[in-house]
FIZA-388438 format. One record per residue (C-alpha): residue in one letter; y, z negated, x. Coordinates in steps of 0.05 Angstrom, whole numbers. Layout:
N
  rest      py      pz      px
     A       Y       Z       X
...
This chain:
758
  rest      py      pz      px
     M      25   -1203    1187
     R      37   -1253    1131
     S      96   -1299    1119
     I      97   -1373    1105
     T     122   -1362    1035
     K      82   -1301    1015
     R      13   -1308    1046
     M     -33   -1308     986
     L     -48   -1243     951
     H     -66   -1260     879
     M    -107   -1208     845
     T     -59   -1198     787
     G     -51   -1123     791
     I     -14   -1072     833
     G      58   -1094     838
     L      94   -1039     802
     G     157   -1072     780
     A     204   -1129     787
     L     242   -1124     722
     A     206   -1148     661
     L     218   -1102     603
     A     177   -1086     541
     A     180   -1090     467
     C     166   -1063     399
     S     190   -1064     329
     Q     173   -1035     263
     E     177   -1063     193
     T     109   -1075     161
     E      86   -1105      96
     M      82   -1180      94
     S      12   -1209      91
     D      -4   -1263      40
     D     -74   -1282      62
     M     -56   -1348      96
     S     -96   -1399      57
     A     -65   -1463      31
     S    -115   -1503      71
     T     -86   -1479     137
     A     -12   -1476     119
     Q      31   -1527     156
     A      63   -1585     119
     P     140   -1582     117
     S     171   -1608     181
     A     226   -1661     176
     L     253   -1637     243
     I     258   -1566     217
     E     290   -1588     152
     R     342   -1629     190
     A     357   -1570     236
     R     369   -1525     176
     G     427   -1570     156
     L     464   -1556     222
     E     515   -1501     227
     A     495   -1446     276
     P     546   -1405     316
     Q     564   -1338     286
     A     582   -1288     339
     E     641   -1244     322
     Q     623   -1172     304
     R     662   -1119     339
     P     626   -1054     320
     V     621    -998     372
     T     593    -930     353
     I     549    -899     406
     E     530    -825     404
     Q     473    -804     449
     V     427    -743     454
     G     442    -725     382
     F     434    -795     353
     T     484    -847     332
     R     477    -923     332
     V     525    -979     320
     D     527   -1041     364
     E     567   -1098     335
     Y     555   -1144     395
     Q     567   -1098     454
     W     628   -1139     473
     I     583   -1196     496
     K     569   -1155     559
     D     626   -1173     607
     E     662   -1110     632
     N     662   -1141     702
     W     589   -1163     700
     Q     578   -1146     774
     Q     631   -1197     793
     V     601   -1248     745
     M     535   -1243     782
     R     570   -1265     846
     E     624   -1309     816
     P     600   -1338     749
     E     667   -1372     739
     T     699   -1304     725
     L     662   -1295     659
     D     706   -1274     601
     E     730   -1335     562
     D     708   -1308     494
     I     638   -1297     520
     R     636   -1365     554
     A     658   -1398     489
     L     601   -1365     452
     L     549   -1385     504
     D     576   -1456     505
     A     571   -1458     429
     E     500   -1433     430
     N     480   -1486     481
     A     514   -1540     439
     Y     477   -1517     377
     L     411   -1517     413
     D     424   -1587     438
     A     440   -1610     367
     V     377   -1578     338
     M     331   -1603     393
     G     365   -1670     402
     P     313   -1710     363
     T     259   -1682     409
     E     291   -1708     473
     G     241   -1764     477
     L     184   -1715     466
     Q     213   -1669     518
     E     217   -1726     567
     R     145   -1745     552
     I     121   -1674     562
     F     162   -1669     626
     Q     131   -1732     654
     E      61   -1708     634
     I      69   -1642     671
     R     101   -1676     730
     G      44   -1726     731
     R      -4   -1668     741
     I      33   -1644     803
     K      18   -1678     870
     E      89   -1693     891
     D      75   -1698     965
     D      30   -1637     965
     S      21   -1590    1023
     S      -9   -1522    1034
     V     -71   -1511    1076
     P     -44   -1495    1147
     Q     -50   -1425    1175
     Q     -61   -1420    1250
     D     -20   -1373    1293
     G     -39   -1383    1366
     A     -16   -1450    1391
     Y      12   -1473    1324
     E      -8   -1481    1252
     Y      44   -1468    1199
     F      47   -1500    1130
     T      93   -1520    1073
     R      95   -1588    1040
     Y     136   -1629     991
     R     159   -1700     998
     E     150   -1750     942
     G     204   -1735     891
     G     227   -1674     929
     Q     249   -1612     891
     Y     244   -1561     947
     P     192   -1542    1000
     I     193   -1566    1072
     F     170   -1512    1121
     S     135   -1542    1181
     R      88   -1530    1239
     R      43   -1571    1284
     P      15   -1557    1354
     V     -59   -1541    1356
     D    -112   -1524    1407
     P    -113   -1447    1406
     E    -188   -1445    1415
     T    -211   -1498    1366
     G    -152   -1500    1318
     E    -151   -1576    1321
     A     -83   -1610    1315
     I     -58   -1638    1382
     G      13   -1658    1363
     E      60   -1682    1310
     E      93   -1643    1254
     E     157   -1606    1269
     I     202   -1592    1209
     L     230   -1522    1213
     I     269   -1522    1147
     D     280   -1580    1100
     G     290   -1549    1032
     D     316   -1613    1000
     A     369   -1619    1054
     E     388   -1545    1047
     A     398   -1555     972
     N     445   -1615     978
     D     508   -1572     971
     F     483   -1526     916
     D     464   -1529     843
     Y     414   -1473     854
     L     372   -1454     914
     D     316   -1404     922
     F     280   -1384     986
     G     263   -1312    1002
     N     222   -1296    1064
     V     211   -1352    1115
     E     185   -1325    1181
     H     177   -1354    1251
     S     188   -1308    1310
     P     126   -1283    1347
     D     143   -1327    1407
     H     151   -1387    1361
     R     221   -1403    1386
     F     260   -1385    1323
     V     253   -1387    1248
     A     289   -1340    1201
     Y     297   -1354    1128
     A     332   -1325    1067
     V     367   -1366    1014
     D     399   -1349     947
     T     447   -1401     922
     R     470   -1368     857
     G     408   -1340     824
     S     436   -1269     831
     E     382   -1251     883
     Y     432   -1236     938
     Y     403   -1273     997
     E     434   -1298    1061
     I     390   -1292    1124
     I     397   -1351    1172
     I     364   -1359    1240
     R     352   -1427    1272
     E     327   -1445    1341
     V     266   -1490    1330
     A     276   -1535    1390
     T     348   -1555    1372
     G     352   -1540    1298
     D     417   -1503    1312
     V     436   -1442    1271
     V     436   -1384    1319
     A     463   -1332    1271
     T     474   -1313    1199
     L     458   -1239    1193
     T     480   -1223    1122
     D     491   -1252    1053
     E     474   -1186    1018
     S     400   -1180    1031
     T     341   -1179     983
     G     310   -1237    1021
     D     261   -1187    1050
     F     257   -1182    1127
     V     209   -1181    1186
     W     210   -1196    1260
     A     194   -1144    1313
     R     144   -1164    1367
     D     200   -1178    1418
     S     224   -1239    1378
     E     294   -1212    1387
     T     298   -1160    1331
     L     297   -1166    1256
     Y     292   -1113    1203
     W     323   -1130    1136
     V     339   -1097    1069
     W     410   -1092    1041
     R     425   -1098     967
     D     484   -1055     942
     D     538   -1074     892
     N     492   -1055     834
     G     439   -1101     861
     R     393   -1046     887
     P     355   -1052     953
     V     372    -985     985
     E     383    -992    1060
     V     344   -1021    1119
     Y     380   -1050    1179
     R     359   -1070    1248
     Q     395   -1128    1281
     N     390   -1175    1340
     R     373   -1247    1324
     N     439   -1269    1356
     G     478   -1230    1303
     G     525   -1176    1326
     P     527   -1105    1299
     S     472   -1083    1252
     E     442   -1014    1256
     Q     424    -976    1193
     I     357    -943    1204
     Y     342    -919    1133
     Q     382    -905    1070
     E     350    -887    1004
     Q     388    -834     964
     D     349    -836     899
     P     373    -893     854
     G     304    -895     823
     F     272    -916     889
     F     277    -986     918
     V     265   -1003     991
     S     225   -1059    1023
     V     202   -1077    1093
     G     137   -1109    1118
     L      89   -1113    1176
     S      21   -1081    1182
     D     -39   -1128    1184
     G     -43   -1125    1260
     N      33   -1135    1266
     N      39   -1071    1307
     Y      80   -1032    1257
     V     141   -1044    1214
     I     130   -1012    1146
     I     189    -985    1106
     N     167    -970    1036
     A     211    -931     988
     G     181    -933     919
     G     191    -922     846
     H     143    -942     791
     T      96    -883     799
     S     107    -856     870
     N     127    -879     939
     E     131    -859    1011
     I     122    -899    1075
     R     157    -896    1142
     L     130    -932    1204
     L     164    -960    1265
     D     130    -986    1328
     A     141   -1061    1324
     N     135   -1065    1399
     D     194   -1018    1410
     P     261   -1046    1385
     A     291    -976    1390
     A     237    -940    1351
     E     255    -889    1298
     P     221    -887    1230
     Q     165    -837    1223
     L     146    -811    1154
     I      72    -815    1135
     S      72    -770    1074
     A     130    -745    1032
     R     136    -773     962
     E     102    -736     905
     D     108    -748     831
     N      55    -797     807
     V      24    -807     875
     E      23    -876     908
     Y      -5    -897     975
     Y      -6    -964    1011
     L     -23    -975    1084
     T     -72   -1023    1118
     E     -79   -1026    1194
     A    -147   -1030    1226
     T    -166   -1030    1300
     D    -162    -955    1311
     R    -147    -925    1243
     F    -102    -932    1183
     Y    -130    -941    1114
     F     -92    -921    1051
     R    -104    -944     981
     T     -82    -885     939
     N     -86    -851     872
     A     -79    -782     903
     D    -124    -725     879
     G    -132    -755     809
     A    -160    -822     832
     V    -134    -859     771
     D    -163    -926     791
     F    -147    -913     865
     K    -192    -896     923
     L    -191    -914     998
     V    -178    -862    1051
     S    -172    -867    1127
     A    -133    -829    1180
     P    -123    -833    1255
     I     -66    -877    1277
     D     -34    -823    1320
     N     -34    -772    1264
     P     -37    -807    1196
     G      -6    -753    1152
     R     -39    -735    1087
     E     -70    -672    1115
     N    -114    -718    1157
     W    -136    -766    1102
     E    -211    -773    1095
     D    -245    -808    1036
     F    -273    -875    1057
     L    -286    -905     988
     P    -287    -852     933
     H    -255    -862     866
     R    -298    -901     817
     P    -271    -894     746
     G    -265    -962     713
     V    -265   -1001     779
     L    -193   -1015     798
     L    -181   -1019     873
     N    -130   -1074     872
     G    -113   -1089     944
     V    -138   -1081    1016
     M    -132   -1127    1076
     G    -149   -1108    1148
     F    -177   -1147    1207
     E    -200   -1126    1275
     N    -273   -1119    1253
     W    -269   -1124    1177
     L    -238   -1091    1117
     V    -232   -1134    1054
     R    -215   -1106     986
     S    -201   -1136     918
     E    -226   -1100     856
     R    -226   -1111     782
     E    -279   -1087     732
     N    -287   -1107     659
     A    -224   -1151     666
     L    -255   -1194     721
     P    -236   -1194     795
     R    -280   -1194     856
     I    -274   -1193     932
     V    -315   -1145     975
     V    -322   -1150    1051
     H    -337   -1088    1094
     E    -358   -1090    1167
     Y    -334   -1031    1209
     A    -390   -1033    1260
     T    -448   -1031    1212
     G    -418   -1003    1149
     E    -449   -1060    1111
     E    -411   -1095    1055
     H    -421   -1153    1009
     E    -388   -1185     949
     I    -365   -1257     943
     A    -393   -1276     876
     F    -370   -1323     821
     S    -399   -1341     754
     E    -348   -1368     703
     E    -332   -1330     640
     A    -259   -1320     661
     Y    -226   -1336     728
     S    -174   -1316     779
     L    -180   -1300     853
     G    -131   -1295     911
     M    -142   -1276     983
     S    -107   -1284    1050
     G    -119   -1268    1122
     G     -68   -1314    1152
     Y     -30   -1295    1215
     E     -89   -1276    1259
     F    -119   -1206    1262
     A    -176   -1216    1312
     T    -216   -1265    1271
     D    -278   -1268    1228
     R    -245   -1316    1179
     M    -209   -1300    1116
     R    -183   -1346    1063
     F    -191   -1341     988
     S    -175   -1383     927
     Y    -212   -1391     862
     E    -189   -1422     796
     S    -199   -1416     721
     P    -159   -1442     662
     S    -199   -1506     664
     T    -215   -1509     739
     P    -159   -1528     788
     E    -148   -1482     847
     E    -199   -1486     903
     T    -181   -1459     972
     Y    -237   -1435    1019
     D    -243   -1409    1089
     Y    -296   -1355    1089
     D    -334   -1333    1151
     M    -344   -1259    1140
     R    -401   -1256    1191
     S    -442   -1316    1170
     R    -420   -1311    1097
     E    -408   -1386    1095
     R    -351   -1414    1054
     V    -317   -1480    1071
     L    -277   -1516    1017
     L    -210   -1534    1049
     K    -173   -1561     989
     T    -180   -1573     915
     Q    -116   -1576     875
     E    -105   -1649     860
     V     -82   -1670     790
     P     -55   -1741     803
     S     -55   -1762     730
     G    -128   -1741     725
     H    -164   -1679     701
     N    -235   -1669     677
     S    -254   -1596     672
     E    -310   -1615     624
     D    -258   -1635     573
     Y    -238   -1563     564
     V    -271   -1499     540
     V    -255   -1430     569
     R    -276   -1370     529
     R    -266   -1295     535
     I    -268   -1254     470
     M    -256   -1180     459
     A    -207   -1168     402
     P    -213   -1102     364
     G    -150   -1061     372
     H    -116   -1017     320
     D    -146    -954     352
     G    -215    -981     367
     V    -205   -1007     438
     E    -228   -1077     455
     I    -174   -1123     483
     P    -195   -1180     529
     V    -168   -1248     508
     T    -176   -1311     550
     I    -178   -1376     511
     L    -169   -1448     532
     H    -178   -1506     484
     H    -197   -1579     486
     R    -270   -1591     471
     D    -250   -1637     413
     T    -206   -1584     379
     P    -239   -1558     316
     I    -249   -1483     316
     D    -245   -1476     241
     G    -178   -1442     233
     S    -139   -1507     228
     A    -113   -1509     300
     P     -45   -1480     318
     L     -45   -1432     377
     M       1   -1407     431
     L      -9   -1333     447
     Y      18   -1311     514
     G      25   -1239     539
     Y      62   -1192     585
     G      36   -1120     585
     S      81   -1079     630
     Y      84   -1049     700
     G       9   -1054     708
     I      16   -1129     721
     T     -46   -1167     699
     I     -38   -1240     679
     P     -94   -1278     714
     A    -141   -1328     680
     A    -114   -1382     726
     F    -106   -1457     724
     R     -38   -1479     699
     V     -18   -1551     689
     T      36   -1535     638
     P      -6   -1510     579
     L     -49   -1573     581
     S       7   -1611     546
     L      -3   -1565     487
     V     -79   -1562     491
     D     -84   -1638     495
     R     -44   -1642     430
     G     -93   -1597     393
     M     -64   -1528     405
     V    -106   -1471     429
     Y     -76   -1431     487
     A     -94   -1357     493
     I     -75   -1300     540
     A     -78   -1229     512
     H     -95   -1180     568
     I     -61   -1122     533
     R     -50   -1049     552
     G       9   -1039     598
     G     -26   -1086     647
     M     -87   -1067     688
     A    -139   -1117     664
     N    -185   -1058     648
     G    -162   -1011     703
     Y    -103    -965     716
     Q    -116    -924     654
     W    -104    -989     615
     Y     -35    -988     645
     L     -22    -915     631
     D     -43    -925     558
     G      12    -978     551
     K      74    -943     578
     L     123    -887     560
     E     101    -853     496
     H      41    -900     491
     K      83    -964     495
     M      71    -983     423
     N      -2    -997     442
     T      22   -1058     482
     F      54   -1090     422
     R      -1   -1072     373
     D     -53   -1100     421
     F     -16   -1167     422
     V     -15   -1169     346
     S     -89   -1149     344
     A    -105   -1206     392
     G     -70   -1255     346
     E    -106   -1228     285
     A    -174   -1232     320
     L    -161   -1304     341
     A    -146   -1321     269
     S    -207   -1284     242
     E    -253   -1319     291
     G    -228   -1388     272
     Y    -187   -1406     334
     T    -125   -1410     290
     S     -98   -1380     225
     R     -44   -1331     206
     G      25   -1362     207
     N       1   -1416     255
     I      13   -1379     321
     V      71   -1386     370
     A      83   -1322     410
     Y     106   -1334     481
     G     127   -1286     536
     G     178   -1279     591
     S     219   -1219     614
     A     176   -1159     595
     G     134   -1209     558
     G     196   -1231     521
     L     206   -1160     497
     L     133   -1161     476
     V     148   -1223     434
     G     209   -1191     402
     A     169   -1129     384
     A     111   -1168     356
     I     153   -1209     308
     N     185   -1145     282
     I     116   -1114     271
     Q      80   -1173     239
     P     128   -1231     229
     D      83   -1270     182
     L      29   -1276     236
     F      73   -1324     274
     A     103   -1393     261
     G     147   -1389     323
     A     167   -1344     380
     I     193   -1359     450
     G     226   -1303     489
     A     241   -1327     559
     V     294   -1283     592
     P     271   -1229     544
     F     286   -1155     555
     V     302   -1140     482
     D     361   -1092     484
     V     319   -1035     510
     I     358    -974     489
     N     425    -999     514
     T     398   -1024     580
     M     358    -961     595
     S     421    -921     578
     D     464    -957     629
     A     451    -924     697
     E     496    -975     732
     L     451   -1034     718
     P     409   -1053     779
     L     341   -1034     753
     T     354    -979     702
     P     340    -916     744
     P     276    -945     774
     E     252    -963     705
     W     257    -894     674
     P     186    -876     696
     E     162    -938     660
     W     200    -930     595
     G     232    -862     593
     N     304    -837     602
     P     343    -840     537
     I     405    -812     570
     E     374    -743     579
     S     314    -741     532
     A     319    -743     456
     E     244    -754     453
     D     248    -814     499
     Y     306    -841     458
     Q     266    -837     394
     T     205    -869     426
     M     246    -926     455
     I     289    -943     396
     A     228    -946     351
     Y     204   -1008     387
     S     268   -1038     417
     P     269   -1108     388
     Y     345   -1112     382
     D     350   -1045     347
     Q     291   -1058     300
     I     313   -1125     272
     Q     304   -1119     197
     E     330   -1157     137
     M     267   -1198     127
     D     237   -1266     141
     Y     222   -1283     214
     P     187   -1340     250
     H     229   -1393     285
     V     256   -1363     350
     L     278   -1392     416
     A     308   -1346     469
     T     328   -1366     539
     G     371   -1332     591
     G     407   -1341     657
     L     480   -1324     668
     T     469   -1293     737
     D     404   -1259     721
     P     406   -1188     750
     R     339   -1168     720
     V     347   -1184     646
     T     422   -1194     639
     Y     449   -1253     600
     W     477   -1210     544
     E     408   -1186     522
     P     381   -1252     493
     T     451   -1269     469
     K     459   -1205     429
     W     387   -1210     403
     V     399   -1280     376
     A     466   -1261     345
     R     437   -1201     307
     L     373   -1237     288
     R     411   -1296     260
     D     456   -1250     220
     R     400   -1207     190
     R     342   -1253     178
     T     333   -1268     103
     D     302   -1337     111
     D     331   -1403     136
     G     288   -1406     199
     L     315   -1427     267
     T     345   -1378     316
     L     362   -1414     381
     L     390   -1394     449
     K     387   -1434     514
     M     432   -1402     566
     N     426   -1430     636
     M     497   -1425     662
     G     477   -1438     734
     A     414   -1397     746
     G     384   -1327     742
     H     319   -1296     722
     G     274   -1353     744
     G     313   -1408     711
     A     326   -1474     747
     S     306   -1472     820
     G     280   -1542     834
     R     206   -1551     819
     F     219   -1609     772
     D     283   -1581     741
     A     243   -1520     720
     L     193   -1565     685
     R     248   -1591     639
     E     257   -1520     614
     T     182   -1516     600
     A     186   -1583     564
     L     240   -1554     519
     N     198   -1493     503
     W     137   -1535     488
     A     176   -1582     443
     F     201   -1522     404
     A     131   -1494     399
     L     103   -1560     373
     M     161   -1566     324
     S     148   -1495     299
     V      76   -1512     279
     G      90   -1581     252
     L      59   -1620     309
     A     123   -1653     334
     D     146   -1696     275
     E      96   -1753     281
     E     103   -1759     356
     V     179   -1756     353
     E     178   -1812     301
     E     130   -1853     343
     I     173   -1846     406
     A     236   -1864     367
     G     202   -1925     338
     A     179   -1949     406
     A     249   -1940     434
     S     280   -1982     379
     E     234   -2041     390
């Protein structure tokens, strides 16, 4: 029912997309209302960096004619013609491109060199907040409990189990290590785990690993008793697979040469021939596999951004054929939950914009037999549903706050698990067992470390199992969490979550980091994160803008931030920054914009719209070359993304909408904030050439002497470095850049240098 690696469902929105795209651009008049009292003093670090010579990418103009429009791209050559091969074999990258990326990395090192001591201090601070020998709360499955843990100093998880009394759940034996992530990583510079699943009979463990960052995973099966590798099924999977109930059969998803998950295979755990049981023909639909909550059905989901269809196989029959539930319809989604004698579907069918819940008999679950169980309630987003033998649990969001509701089948009674903070995040999990009255949920807020509870749905008692430990110390009372509503350009109110130290003056003098995403309906939770504390403890305010394009205020909030309405996403972000300045949390020109992937496109758009609002901007693996990427049907995620952004290959209207906000295309000859972009050479989601081209054009066109920096990870993909501590060094670089941009780094850099010289 749930895997070791993917048990907890966080209430961050309906998962509509994997690629992060989004952006905007439009020249506007410069504002001159930043008062002298809040302007930052000149930074010696910035002045020094201005004296260094930045790389100048060669311009090789290419004229592109498309749907009646013409554009010129002087940096198109940075996209390697054999990019598919580069994803698998990075050493085949064109030498001219490699030379440019190496030069960019050398320039970044030169600019940021004086901050190395600060970066190390920030790295150690963040690392000090992470319990190095941490472990997850075990989940019982019959005679064993399964958990993950880290060893002191370890970079990668250890997947383990321990024998327990099946009746009481008490441990009766020692830990058995199933997979030692640190040992697996010894021979690789990069390692990422996909699914990790034990067989139903507990004899085997299957796991998926990516060793390049390209998201092509190898599926390996080990015998638990001996530790021996039984078989390697494939090295071209998505990392997505499930066991059938016989403990002999696995279902896994194949990724094609363009990186698209399009086929499902069935294969014996001993290897041997694989059997294709489903192939998707539409390049706009991606395929995934999963198990129903009771583990009785293998679910094959073929989905785009706005529609999907589900096929079921009997998990007890290794020869079963897929049975279609309901054929795909434009703009109709449905997701299955197994109960004791019925299926439940969360769906937006029949105009249920915020989704409703329907049920159907297991032996005839087609749409013609769907019956409303929980009607559509406009403004209350039905976020997710989880089934048990006697209970149905749902997550909802209303007024940008999540909640958990428990329903009992026998009585029809339901109750809500209540919380009281101004802004918070929830997650929920049922574990491996279906016939139980217990569920698990987590609670956290920007100032409150994660708390994990077991909840008895019958007695309504909650038992605290674990509180996230911050080894270096953390006092929630030292921090203030606020939620404000920022007035948008068209009258809407935009939720903004704010975290600041209680000693930080809220008089406009504090610098601020503004984070956002705003695409695919993904909602950024008001969760506890150890990384922003290194900024907050230095006097910065940290804020999250819950902008349109996400689903903080329901599904309509998402619809109002996509396609022809996409500009709302970027304007909302700017409006959030302006509101934070007007309410004294910061001031204009004292904000660092930060976002990754689609959030990086958001950052690129915002600094085109209102550059003087920001002192700095960090675009992490930013999707900024929108029009070119969405015009390249060979890229892995382009066809599935057309329902999100539009299709500029066929539609002149979509082309005009898209190019009006594409950050790369809307770079103007004007002053910009300091900019740091990051990328990964083997990133299949936001390809390496996007941030590289963006930096090249921005550096060429900006009319000021601000910094334009690129950090290209030559050995990783979309997620950056894979080790848990290596990834923190990338965060430390970002934070040092942010502090430098707002003038907070100089004094500390000087102090560190002075201490080192003594």
